[in-house]
Structure formats: structure tokens, C-alpha cells
C-alpha positions as CSV (number, residue, x, y, z in Angstrom):
1,X,37.9,6.8,7.5
2,X,34.3,6.4,8.4
3,X,33.4,7.6,11.8
4,X,30.8,6.3,14.2
5,X,29.0,9.4,15.7
6,X,26.0,7.4,16.7
7,X,28.1,5.3,19.1
8,X,29.3,8.1,21.3
9,X,28.7,7.7,25.0
10,X,26.7,10.9,25.3
11,X,24.3,9.9,22.5
12,X,23.9,6.5,24.0
13,X,23.1,8.0,27.4
14,X,20.5,10.3,25.9
15,X,18.9,7.4,24.1
16,X,18.6,5.2,27.2
17,X,17.2,8.1,29.2
18,X,14.5,8.7,26.7
19,X,13.8,5.0,26.5
20,X,13.4,4.7,30.3
21,X,10.9,7.6,30.2
22,X,8.9,6.0,27.3
23,X,8.8,2.6,28.9
24,X,7.8,3.9,32.3
25,X,4.4,4.6,30.7
26,X,4.0,1.0,29.6
27,X,4.1,-0.7,33.0
28,X,6.7,-2.5,35.1
29,X,9.3,-4.7,33.5
30,X,7.8,-7.8,35.0
31,X,4.3,-7.3,33.7
32,X,3.0,-10.7,32.6
33,X,2.1,-10.9,28.9
34,X,3.8,-7.7,27.8
35,X,6.5,-8.0,25.2
36,X,8.8,-5.0,24.5
37,X,10.8,-4.9,21.3
38,X,13.8,-2.6,20.4
39,X,13.6,-1.9,16.7
40,X,16.5,-0.7,14.5
41,X,14.2,2.1,13.1
42,X,14.7,5.6,14.4
43,X,11.0,6.3,14.4
44,X,7.7,4.3,14.5
45,X,7.1,3.1,11.0
46,X,4.0,4.6,9.2
47,X,0.9,3.1,10.7
48,X,-1.8,4.0,8.1
49,X,-1.5,0.8,6.0
50,X,1.6,0.9,3.7
51,X,4.4,1.0,6.3
52,X,7.7,2.9,5.6
53,X,11.1,1.9,7.1
54,X,11.5,-1.0,4.6
55,X,10.9,-4.6,5.6
56,X,11.1,-3.7,9.3
57,X,8.1,-1.4,9.0
58,X,6.1,-4.1,7.3
59,X,7.1,-6.5,10.0
60,X,6.0,-4.3,12.9
61,X,3.3,-2.0,11.7
62,X,2.3,-3.6,8.5
63,X,1.4,-7.3,8.9
64,X,0.6,-6.8,12.6
65,X,-2.2,-4.3,12.1
66,X,-3.2,-5.1,8.5
67,X,-3.7,-7.9,6.0
68,X,-3.2,-8.2,2.3
69,X,-5.4,-10.1,-0.1
70,X,-2.6,-12.6,-0.1
71,X,-0.5,-13.1,3.0
72,X,2.7,-14.9,3.9
73,X,2.7,-18.1,5.8
74,X,5.0,-17.3,8.8
75,X,4.4,-20.4,10.8
76,X,7.5,-22.5,9.9
77,X,11.1,-22.1,10.7
78,X,12.3,-25.1,8.6
79,X,11.3,-23.9,5.1
80,X,11.1,-20.7,3.2
81,X,7.8,-18.8,3.7
82,X,5.2,-19.2,1.0
83,X,2.1,-17.3,-0.1
84,X,-1.2,-18.1,1.7
85,X,-4.7,-16.9,1.4
86,X,-5.3,-13.7,3.3
87,X,-8.3,-11.4,2.8
88,X,-8.8,-13.3,-0.5
89,X,-9.7,-17.0,0.0
90,X,-8.7,-17.7,-3.6
91,X,-7.5,-16.2,-6.8
92,X,-7.6,-17.4,-10.4
93,X,-6.6,-16.4,-13.9
94,X,-9.0,-16.3,-16.9
95,X,-7.6,-19.1,-19.1
96,X,-8.7,-17.2,-22.2
97,X,-7.0,-13.9,-21.0
98,X,-4.1,-14.3,-18.6
99,X,-4.1,-10.6,-17.7
100,X,-7.5,-11.1,-16.0
101,X,-7.4,-12.1,-12.3
102,X,-10.4,-12.8,-10.1
103,X,-10.2,-12.6,-6.3
104,X,-12.8,-14.2,-4.1
105,X,-12.9,-12.3,-0.8
106,X,-13.1,-13.7,2.8
107,X,-16.6,-13.4,4.2
108,X,-17.4,-12.1,7.7
109,X,-14.2,-10.0,8.1
110,X,-14.4,-6.7,9.9
111,X,-11.9,-3.8,10.4
112,X,-10.9,-2.9,14.0
113,X,-13.5,-0.1,13.9
114,X,-16.3,-2.6,13.3
115,X,-16.9,-1.8,9.6
116,X,-17.1,-4.6,7.1
117,X,-14.4,-5.6,4.7
118,X,-15.7,-6.1,1.1
119,X,-14.9,-5.5,-2.6
120,X,-15.5,-1.8,-2.3
121,X,-12.9,-1.6,0.4
122,X,-10.3,-3.3,-1.9
123,X,-11.0,-0.8,-4.7
124,X,-10.9,2.1,-2.3
125,X,-7.4,0.9,-1.0
126,X,-6.1,0.6,-4.5
127,X,-7.3,4.0,-5.3
128,X,-5.5,5.5,-2.3
129,X,-2.3,4.3,-3.9
130,X,-2.8,4.6,-7.6
131,X,-5.5,7.2,-8.3
132,X,-4.0,10.6,-7.5
133,X,-7.4,12.4,-8.0
134,X,-9.2,10.2,-5.5
135,X,-10.3,11.8,-2.2
136,X,-8.4,9.2,-0.2
137,X,-5.2,9.3,-2.3
138,X,-2.2,9.4,0.2
139,X,1.2,10.5,-1.2
140,X,3.0,8.9,1.7
141,X,1.3,5.5,1.3
142,X,1.5,5.7,-2.5
143,X,5.3,6.2,-2.3
144,X,5.5,2.9,-0.4
145,X,2.9,0.9,-2.4
146,X,2.7,2.1,-6.0
147,X,6.0,0.7,-7.1
148,X,5.1,-2.7,-5.5
149,X,2.3,-3.3,-8.0
150,X,3.5,-2.1,-11.4
151,X,1.5,-4.8,-13.2
152,X,-1.9,-3.3,-12.3
153,X,-3.8,-1.8,-15.2
154,X,-7.4,-1.7,-14.1
155,X,-9.5,-3.1,-11.2
156,X,-13.2,-3.2,-10.4
157,X,-15.9,-4.6,-8.1
158,X,-17.6,-7.7,-9.6
159,X,-19.9,-8.3,-6.7
160,X,-19.7,-7.5,-2.9
161,X,-17.2,-10.3,-2.3
162,X,-15.4,-10.5,-5.7
163,X,-12.8,-8.2,-7.2
164,X,-11.3,-8.3,-10.7
165,X,-7.8,-7.0,-11.4
166,X,-6.4,-6.7,-14.9
167,X,-2.6,-6.6,-15.4
168,X,-0.8,-4.7,-18.2
169,X,0.6,-8.0,-19.6
170,X,0.4,-11.6,-18.4
171,X,2.3,-11.7,-15.2
172,X,2.9,-14.9,-13.2
173,X,4.6,-12.8,-10.4
174,X,1.5,-10.8,-9.7
175,X,0.4,-12.6,-6.5
176,X,3.8,-11.7,-4.9
177,X,3.2,-8.1,-5.8
178,X,-0.2,-8.0,-4.1
179,X,1.2,-9.5,-0.9
180,X,2.7,-6.0,-0.2
181,X,-0.7,-4.1,-0.5
182,X,-2.4,-3.8,2.9
183,X,-6.1,-2.9,3.5
184,X,-7.0,-0.1,5.8
185,X,-10.5,0.9,6.8
186,X,-12.4,3.4,4.5
187,X,-14.9,4.0,7.4
188,X,-12.1,4.9,9.8
189,X,-10.7,7.3,7.3
190,X,-14.1,9.0,7.2
191,X,-14.4,8.9,11.0
192,X,-10.9,10.6,11.4
193,X,-12.0,13.5,9.3
194,X,-10.6,12.2,6.1
195,X,-7.1,12.9,7.4
196,X,-4.4,10.3,7.1
197,X,-2.4,12.2,9.9
198,X,-5.4,11.5,12.2
199,X,-5.6,7.9,11.0
200,X,-1.9,7.4,11.9
201,X,-2.8,8.0,15.5
202,X,-5.9,5.8,15.4
203,X,-5.4,3.2,12.6
204,X,-7.8,0.5,11.7
205,X,-6.9,-2.7,9.8
206,X,-8.2,-6.2,9.8
207,X,-4.9,-7.7,11.3
208,X,-4.3,-9.7,14.5
209,X,-3.1,-6.6,16.4
210,X,-4.8,-3.3,17.2
211,X,-3.0,0.0,17.9
212,X,-3.8,1.2,21.4
213,X,-1.0,3.8,22.0
214,X,1.2,5.9,19.7
215,X,3.9,8.4,20.6
216,X,6.1,9.3,17.6
217,X,9.8,8.4,18.0
218,X,9.0,6.8,21.4
219,X,6.8,3.8,21.3
220,X,3.8,2.1,19.7
221,X,1.5,-0.1,21.8
222,X,-0.4,-3.0,20.3
223,X,-3.1,-5.2,21.8
224,X,-4.7,-8.4,20.5
225,X,-7.6,-8.3,18.1
226,X,-9.7,-10.9,19.8
227,X,-12.1,-10.9,16.8
228,X,-9.4,-11.7,14.2
229,X,-10.7,-13.9,11.4
230,X,-7.9,-16.4,11.7
231,X,-8.6,-17.8,15.2
232,X,-5.3,-19.7,15.2
233,X,-3.4,-16.4,15.0
234,X,-5.2,-14.4,17.7
235,X,-2.3,-13.1,19.8
236,X,-1.6,-14.7,23.2
237,X,0.1,-11.6,24.7
238,X,-1.7,-8.9,26.6
239,X,0.3,-6.2,24.9
240,X,3.3,-5.6,22.6
241,X,5.3,-2.4,22.8
242,X,7.6,-1.3,19.9
243,X,10.5,1.1,20.7
244,X,12.8,2.8,18.1
245,X,16.4,2.2,19.0
246,X,18.6,2.8,16.0
247,X,21.9,2.4,17.8
248,X,23.1,-1.2,18.2
249,X,24.8,-0.5,21.5
250,X,21.7,1.2,22.9
251,X,19.6,-1.8,21.9
252,X,22.1,-4.1,23.8
253,X,22.1,-1.9,26.8
254,X,18.3,-1.8,26.9
255,X,18.1,-5.5,26.8
256,X,20.7,-6.0,29.5
257,X,18.9,-3.5,31.8
258,X,15.5,-5.2,31.3
259,X,14.0,-2.2,29.6
260,X,13.1,-4.3,26.5
261,X,12.8,-8.1,26.2
262,X,13.8,-8.4,22.5
263,X,16.2,-6.6,20.2
264,X,16.7,-6.7,16.5
265,X,20.3,-6.9,15.1
266,X,22.4,-7.0,18.3
267,X,25.9,-5.7,18.0
268,X,28.1,-8.7,17.0
269,X,30.7,-8.0,19.6
270,X,28.1,-8.1,22.3
271,X,26.7,-11.5,21.4
272,X,29.1,-13.7,23.5
273,X,28.5,-11.8,26.6
274,X,24.7,-11.7,26.0
275,X,24.7,-15.5,25.7
276,X,26.8,-15.8,28.8
277,X,24.3,-13.6,30.7
278,X,21.5,-16.0,29.7
279,X,19.9,-14.2,26.8
280,X,18.8,-16.2,23.8
281,X,20.2,-15.5,20.3
282,X,17.8,-16.6,17.5
283,X,18.9,-16.8,13.9
284,X,17.7,-18.4,10.7
285,X,18.2,-18.3,7.0
286,X,16.0,-15.9,5.2
287,X,15.7,-14.2,1.8
288,X,18.2,-11.4,2.2
289,X,21.2,-9.8,0.6
290,X,23.5,-7.0,1.6
291,X,24.8,-5.1,-1.4
292,X,25.9,-1.9,-3.0
293,X,23.4,-0.9,-5.7
294,X,25.5,0.6,-8.4
295,X,24.5,3.6,-10.5
296,X,24.6,3.2,-14.3
297,X,24.0,6.9,-14.9
298,X,26.3,8.7,-17.3
299,X,29.7,9.3,-15.7
300,X,29.5,6.6,-13.1
301,X,32.7,4.4,-12.8
302,X,30.4,1.4,-12.5
303,X,29.4,1.5,-16.1
304,X,32.6,-0.5,-16.9
305,X,32.1,-4.2,-16.1
306,X,35.8,-4.5,-15.3
307,X,35.5,-2.0,-12.5
308,X,32.3,-3.8,-11.2
309,X,34.2,-7.1,-11.2
310,X,37.3,-5.6,-9.6
311,X,35.3,-4.3,-6.7
312,X,33.6,-7.7,-6.2
313,X,37.0,-9.4,-6.2
314,X,38.4,-6.9,-3.7
315,X,36.0,-7.9,-0.8
316,X,37.3,-10.2,1.9
317,X,33.9,-11.8,2.6
318,X,35.2,-14.5,5.0
319,X,37.1,-11.8,6.9
320,X,33.9,-9.7,7.1
321,X,32.0,-12.8,8.4
322,X,34.6,-13.2,11.2
323,X,34.4,-9.5,11.9
324,X,30.7,-10.0,12.4
325,X,31.1,-12.8,14.9
326,X,30.0,-15.4,12.4
327,X,26.6,-13.8,12.0
328,X,26.6,-13.7,8.2
329,X,26.7,-15.9,5.1
330,X,29.3,-14.7,2.5
331,X,27.8,-13.9,-0.9
332,X,28.5,-16.2,-3.8
333,X,26.0,-14.3,-5.9
334,X,22.9,-12.0,-5.6
335,X,20.9,-14.9,-4.1
336,X,21.9,-17.1,-1.1
337,X,24.2,-20.0,-1.8
338,X,22.2,-23.1,-2.7
339,X,19.1,-21.2,-3.8
340,X,17.0,-23.0,-6.4
341,X,17.3,-20.0,-8.7
342,X,21.1,-19.8,-8.3
343,X,22.0,-21.4,-11.6
344,X,25.7,-21.7,-12.7
345,X,27.3,-18.3,-13.0
346,X,30.8,-18.3,-14.4
347,X,32.1,-15.2,-12.5
348,X,33.2,-16.4,-9.0
349,X,33.1,-14.0,-6.1
350,X,36.5,-14.9,-4.7
351,X,38.8,-12.7,-2.7
352,X,41.5,-11.8,-5.2
353,X,43.0,-8.3,-4.8
354,X,45.6,-8.9,-7.5
355,X,43.0,-9.9,-10.1
356,X,41.1,-6.8,-9.0
357,X,44.1,-4.5,-9.6
358,X,44.7,-6.1,-13.0
359,X,41.1,-5.4,-14.1
360,X,41.3,-1.8,-12.9
361,X,44.5,-1.4,-14.9
362,X,42.8,-2.7,-18.0
363,X,40.0,-0.2,-17.4
364,X,42.6,2.6,-17.3
365,X,42.9,3.1,-13.6
366,X,46.0,2.8,-11.4
367,X,48.0,4.4,-8.6
368,X,48.3,7.6,-10.6
369,X,44.6,7.5,-11.6
370,X,42.6,6.0,-8.8
371,X,38.8,5.8,-8.8
372,X,37.3,8.2,-6.3
373,X,33.6,7.9,-5.6
374,X,30.9,8.7,-3.1
375,X,28.6,6.0,-1.7
376,X,25.3,6.6,0.2
377,X,24.9,4.5,3.4
378,X,22.6,4.5,6.5
379,X,23.6,4.4,10.1
380,X,21.0,1.6,10.9
381,X,17.8,0.2,9.4
382,X,15.8,-2.9,8.4
383,X,18.2,-5.6,7.1
384,X,21.1,-3.2,7.1
385,X,22.9,-5.4,9.7
386,X,25.8,-3.2,11.1
387,X,26.2,-0.7,8.3
388,X,28.7,1.6,9.8
389,X,31.5,-0.9,10.7
390,X,30.7,-3.1,7.7
391,X,31.1,-0.2,5.3
392,X,34.3,0.8,7.0
393,X,35.6,-2.7,6.4
394,X,34.7,-2.5,2.7
395,X,36.2,1.0,2.4
396,X,39.5,-0.5,3.5
397,X,39.2,-3.5,1.1
398,X,38.5,-1.2,-1.9
399,X,41.3,1.2,-1.0
400,X,43.8,-1.6,-1.2
401,X,43.1,-2.1,-4.9
402,X,42.8,1.6,-5.9
403,X,39.1,2.5,-5.3
404,X,38.8,5.4,-2.9
405,X,35.4,5.6,-1.3
406,X,33.8,8.5,0.6
407,X,30.6,7.9,2.5
408,X,27.5,10.1,2.9
409,X,25.7,8.8,6.0
410,X,21.9,9.4,6.2
411,X,19.0,8.1,8.2
412,X,17.5,4.9,6.9
413,X,14.2,6.3,5.8
414,X,16.0,9.1,4.0
415,X,18.1,6.5,2.2
416,X,14.8,4.7,1.2
417,X,13.5,8.0,-0.3
418,X,16.8,8.5,-2.2
419,X,16.5,4.9,-3.5
420,X,13.0,5.7,-4.8
421,X,14.1,8.9,-6.4
422,X,16.9,7.3,-8.3
423,X,20.7,7.9,-8.8
424,X,20.1,10.8,-11.2
425,X,18.1,12.7,-8.7
426,X,19.6,15.7,-6.8
427,X,18.7,13.8,-3.6
428,X,21.4,11.3,-4.5
429,X,24.0,14.0,-3.7
430,X,26.4,12.8,-6.4
431,X,26.6,9.3,-5.1
432,X,27.4,6.5,-7.6
433,X,26.2,3.7,-5.3
434,X,24.1,3.1,-2.2
435,X,24.4,0.4,0.4
436,X,21.1,-1.4,0.5
437,X,19.7,-4.7,1.8
438,X,17.2,-6.5,-0.4
439,X,14.4,-8.9,0.1
440,X,14.9,-11.8,-2.4
441,X,11.9,-14.0,-1.8
442,X,10.1,-13.7,-5.1
443,X,10.9,-13.0,-8.7
444,X,9.7,-9.4,-8.7
445,X,11.3,-8.2,-5.5
446,X,14.5,-10.2,-6.1
447,X,15.2,-9.2,-9.7
448,X,12.6,-7.4,-11.8
449,X,12.2,-4.2,-9.8
450,X,16.0,-3.5,-9.7
451,X,16.8,-4.0,-13.4
452,X,13.8,-3.6,-15.7
453,X,14.4,-0.7,-18.1
454,X,10.9,0.9,-17.7
455,X,11.0,0.6,-13.9
456,X,13.6,3.4,-13.5
457,X,12.3,6.2,-11.2
458,X,9.6,7.5,-11.1
459,X,8.0,4.4,-12.4
460,X,9.8,2.0,-10.1
461,X,12.9,1.3,-8.0
462,X,15.5,0.6,-10.6
463,X,17.7,3.1,-8.7
464,X,20.8,2.8,-10.9
465,X,19.0,3.1,-14.3
466,X,20.4,-0.2,-15.5
467,X,18.9,-1.1,-18.9
468,X,19.7,-4.2,-21.0
469,X,17.2,-5.5,-23.6
470,X,18.5,-9.0,-23.1
471,X,17.6,-8.8,-19.4
472,X,14.2,-7.3,-20.2
473,X,13.5,-10.3,-22.5
474,X,14.3,-12.7,-19.7
475,X,11.9,-10.7,-17.4
476,X,9.2,-10.9,-20.1
477,X,9.8,-14.7,-20.3
478,X,9.5,-15.3,-16.5
479,X,6.2,-13.3,-16.3
480,X,4.8,-15.3,-19.1
481,X,5.8,-18.7,-17.6
482,X,3.1,-19.9,-15.2
483,X,4.5,-23.5,-14.9
484,X,6.8,-23.4,-11.7
485,X,9.5,-25.8,-13.1
486,X,9.8,-23.9,-16.3
487,X,9.8,-20.6,-14.4
488,X,12.8,-21.8,-12.3
489,X,14.9,-22.4,-15.4
490,X,14.3,-18.8,-16.5
491,X,15.1,-17.4,-13.1
492,X,18.4,-19.3,-13.1
493,X,19.3,-17.5,-16.4
494,X,18.4,-14.2,-14.8
495,X,20.6,-14.8,-11.7
496,X,23.5,-16.0,-13.9
497,X,23.4,-12.7,-15.7
498,X,23.2,-10.7,-12.5
499,X,26.4,-12.4,-11.3
500,X,28.3,-12.7,-14.6
501,X,27.7,-9.0,-15.4
502,X,28.5,-8.0,-11.7
503,X,25.4,-5.8,-11.6
504,X,25.8,-5.2,-7.9
505,X,28.6,-5.2,-5.3
506,X,27.5,-8.5,-3.7
507,X,28.8,-8.7,-0.2
508,X,27.0,-10.9,2.3
509,X,23.6,-12.3,3.5
510,X,22.2,-11.7,7.0
511,X,21.1,-14.5,9.3
512,X,18.5,-12.3,10.9
513,X,19.9,-12.4,14.5
514,X,17.6,-11.4,17.4
515,X,18.6,-11.4,21.1
516,X,15.9,-11.8,23.6
517,X,15.1,-12.6,27.2
518,X,14.5,-16.2,27.9
519,X,11.1,-15.1,29.2
520,X,10.0,-14.9,25.5
521,X,8.3,-18.2,24.7
522,X,6.7,-19.6,21.6
523,X,8.5,-17.5,18.9
524,X,9.0,-19.3,15.6
525,X,11.6,-17.4,13.5
526,X,10.3,-17.8,10.0
527,X,12.6,-17.7,7.0
528,X,11.2,-14.3,6.0
529,X,11.7,-10.6,6.6
530,X,8.4,-10.8,8.3
531,X,7.4,-12.5,11.5
532,X,4.3,-13.7,13.3
533,X,4.1,-12.4,16.9
534,X,0.8,-14.2,17.7
535,X,2.1,-17.4,19.3
536,X,4.4,-15.6,21.7
537,X,3.9,-15.6,25.5
538,X,6.0,-14.2,28.3
539,X,7.1,-16.5,31.1
540,X,6.9,-15.2,34.7
């Protein structure tokens, strides 16, 4: 069975001792206007512009310190987040050539170091990700950003406040791709000796927060950017402190003791007592799924659709929800139930172990020939919920129908690197699946990047090397469909194929739980992986 080495008492004690030492440097627990957050990451996410550590990195060191040309509107809790102008005030497509996009830039914006944001800065930032012979090319940031913008063919300065980007083919999903690309200061890179390692300690973006203190694996301190271009989003806090706490029990203990004011992903079994002690639990729907991404490399048992369907029928999703204290939405597909792109798939994700056994028998497996496979999982991480106990639950479910699973547990950022390298890579360690949580808020991140033939590594993040010309044809169709209503119809067909072909082990959806002190005021939990910390204040 899966063990839980990270939950041992001695490890917990060491974590809390280190936390107390780190937070002693940030001021007393009652300091007015200081918010301290316990993240699930084991280290401070990359601070140079393109954050690592998945969606959590973008949440805490991405959209805090930086902006994209196109941002996310994170101001509402009652509707899904939508794209909104960021460093570009507008964007348009050439009606005669739908590969040609023009971006009008926001005037008067400066980086934290005081240098001006302009079209040259945009091209410089694209070069740092895409042009390996540019002086500012950064392999670490490129690893995070290059696969987010596969549509880009060329780009150029039109005038000081206008940029043109040409895509490889017409692509209606392109604005969503650009929302991942954050702008860091070329002048600051020069000032820091043209060293990205130096920039990491003294970063400069255009975002609402400035980095004022950085200790790897201990804390990141952020202060308001009083000159932020969006005056309605100038932070109200005096300071925000981010603390890596990958262990769920350590996060809960830190919250109870007053060492932090807010924790991501509290341990489900601690939620009732946290509520009873006066802590607030904040949840909301958001575009998330929790899956196993299945390898389709030669020799993988998941190449047989009967095996994929059997595994999906073996999962007791309602039982898992109960196990998680109700903090989950059982999967009915790859997308959340009721999503406008859901469509009408014919394969139903019911809990039916007998049907699962029958399918495995048809595929040539049984008691005398069980499936034995290795799955890569993390111990924590952005959107991963409670991966150790959840995967133990799934391991038991699958064993009951004849699928024997062994786990390889790695740190979250390591799992992300394995995901980018692909299931055929030596780094996959012979694994035929990996447990991964996915953002599903736009066509590219929800579908295309996982399943397009030519986005297999190193060109993209089709980790499992799935390739189906019929699916690629649907992807071509959605990119060429600029009318929203017509695009929805194509997206429904794509989701139906994801479900009917059981392309993933589709398990559950998170409800994004956060536990926090009632001193935390003004937070609006957006229906997004990303959040806006600007409206928050701390009550005395």
C-alpha cells in the first residue's frame, strides 16, 4: 500500500520549527495589514516572470508581480473568470489574414524598476522564451512558457505601442495562450548583470505587487505597487508573505497556531475542527479536474480502450467525495458537470466493478493475468488536492477489479518536469500514467495541449503521445471557428470524444478549499486557478 512518509510526526515538527524561524523575521502575528499564506508548494515558485510549480506558481509569483498582454478578470465569485485587457488595451485580427494579430499597448505603464513598458519589451520577452540564441533566453522560463504559445510563428514591433504577432494557422484560441505569458523588465535584467539568477532575487514586473524579500524554501515577501496602472487593484495590505508548506497537516498546524493566516488545501479531516475553532472555509467552483493522464506509448496497457473504460468504471467517486469530507465534485467527464462544452457523451462514469471486470476479461486479463503498472504521483502541489490518500483510495478500487498499481512518489515540480518530458522519456521511470490536475478554462489548456498529435514532447505537453487524426481535425475546426456559438458546438464534440474514448482516468473536481483566519477580510474567491489579493485587508 501507499505510505505517507511526509505525515510523520518528526517531519511535521521540523517543518513547523523552520516555519517559526522564517516567520519570526516577518513581524509579530498581530501585525496590521500583513497577510501570511501557507502554500502547498515545497519551494518559492520561480520569480523571474514565467512561474513554475503549476497554477499555484502563477497564482502567487506570476499574476502578483507581473502582467500579461491579456489578463484574467478575477473580481467575481459568481461567474467563471473571463479574459480582460492587461498590458494590451485591445487586440484584433486582420480580416484579410486571420493569422495576423495586432495588439495596442497600454500607455504610461512602468516596471517596478521605473523603466517603461513598450513594444520592444514585448518582443524582448517573447525572445527570452522562444529564441534560444537571444542574449536573454532563459531555459527555465522557456520550459514554463514555450509550450503555452505553440501558435506563435513570428512577432515584431510595429510602433512603440503596437505589436504584431502572426500565428502558424488561424487560431481563435490564441488570446487564451497569451494570457500565460508574463512581461518582465529588460532594464532590470541588464541591471542585474544579465543574470536570471540575480533577477530571481530582485525581480521587476508591472504587476500590483513588488518583491521585497526572498529566502528560497522559506518565504517570499511582497509589498503593494502603489504606482500600479489599474488603480482599482492597488493592494490594500501593507505586506503579503508566502510560505512553502507542502504537508497538509503542517499547514493546518501553522494556521491553528497563528503562524499563518491562510492555507491552501487544508486536510479534509481537519475541516470540521477548524470551523469549530472559528476559522473560515472558503470554496467555489473552478475550472479544474483531477485525473490520471494515461500513456499511449508502445507497451502501455492503456492503449486498449476496454482497459481505460474498465479503470474508469472501477472508481467509487461518491465514496472518494465522502472520504474527502465532501470537498470534491465527482467527475462525470473531463469537464465539470453542467459545463457548456460538456455535450452528450455516451460512456457514463458510473461505479460498476462487475462491468469493469468483464471489460478486462474481454481484453485478455483476469485473476491469472492481472495488469501490473506503475503510476507517477506527487506528495502535494497546485490543484493536486490530497494526492497521497486519494491515490491510495484509487489503488484499492483498481485492485478490486484486477489492476495492480505501484506508485512512484516525486516532488510536485519534479512531476511537472516529467510531464513536460513525456511518457517515453527516461525521466518517466517506466510509468504508464501520472496523476495530474488540469486547468480546463479555455479550449487550448482544456483539450488541445493534451491530445494534439504534433504537441507531443518536446513540442508540447501531450505527455501520453496520444494521436488520433479525427481528434486533430476537431482541433483544427475549433481554431478556425471564431464565432462563439459555433465554437461551443465543436468543443462539445471534442469533449464527447474525450469521454467516450476514455482518454483519461477521470476521477474528481476540486472545489478549491482555503482555510483562513476571520481576520482576513475582502477576499473574493474567483472561479479560477488564479486569485486577486488586492482587495484583502486584515482586521485587528
